[in-house]
N, C-alpha and C positions, 0 to 999 in steps of 0.2 A: 174258647172258654178261658177266662183269666186263670193264671197259675194258682192264685189263692183258693180257687174252687177245686183244685185237684186234691186227691186224698192219698195219704200214706197209711199203710196198714199191713196186716199179716194175712196170708192166704190160709184158710182153714177149711178142712173137709172132714166131716164126721169126727170132730173133736181133735184132729191131728193138725198141727201147724206144718204146712207144706213149704212155706217160703214167705217172701215179702213182696210188696208192691208199692211203687211210688208213682207220683204223677198220674194217679188213676182217675179216669173219667167214668163215673158210674152210668152215664147215659150210653156211651159207646162201648163200655166195658174194656177199654184199652188202657194200657199203662206199661210201666217198666217193671218187669217181673224177674224175681230171682228165686229159683227153686233150690231148696237145700240139698236135694239128692243129685244135683248136677253141678258142673263148675259154677263157682260162686260169683257170677257176673250178672248184672241186670241186662235184660234184653226186652225190647219193646214187643208187646204182643197183646192178644185178645184173651180175656179171662172167661172161661166157660161158666155158664149159669149155675152149675152145681157146686162151684167153689165160692165160698163166702170171703168177703173182705171184712176183717175185724180190727178195730183200733187197739192200740196197746193198752189204753185205759180200760176198755171192755175186757180184755184178757186178764188184766191185773185184778179186776173185780170178781173174777171167778177163780177160786182156789185151785181147782184142777187144771185149768188152762194156764194159770200163772206158773204152776210147777212145770207144765209142758213147755212153756216159753223159756223158763230158766234152763231146762235141760237142752232145749234146741239151741239157745244162744251159746251155751258152753260147747256143744258139738261143733257149731259153725266156727267159733273162735279157735277151737283145737285144730280143726281142719286147715284154717288159714295159717296157723302158726306151727304146724306139725314139724317142719324141718328144724326150726330153732329149738323147739321143745326136745326133740331127739338129741340134738347136739348138746344142749344144756344138761339133759338127763345123763348122757354118757359121761360128761365131765364130772358130775356130782355124785351120782348114785350107782349106776351100772347094775341095777336089779330089775329085771324085766317084769317081775310080778307086781311091782309097785308103780309102773309107768302111768297107769290111769290116775292113781292118787296124786302122783307128782304133777300131772297136767292140771288136775282140778285145783290143787293148792296154788299153782302159779296163776291160774285163771282168777281165783278169789283175790289174790294179791293185786293183780292187774285191775280188777274192778274196784277194789278199795281205794286205790290211788286215784282213780278217775282219769287215768292216762288214756288218751285216745290213740296212742301209737300201738302197733302190733307188738305183743308180748316180748 
């Protein structure tokens, strides 16, 4: 199958975004899968039939799923950048009750810049 026929999307089960898939072949149900509750690397595998592949456009057209995607993207970004966030937070604030807010503010600034490098 030609690469342009492969699909990239999100793995959704019962309204919850479980991860991402790329180079997905809907006929064989194989692709590169990254689950958000495990180490954040893509691995090649088979997608069970009870898991749906949903495009980002489809998710953005559903307000509840769009909110779920925004929360999930923030959590993944935070997980990837946690070491640097802790270091920066300790240098600047040192208030453990506001660490979540600090992470979210840095994430928003990161997204506004459109910078593709990690925080």
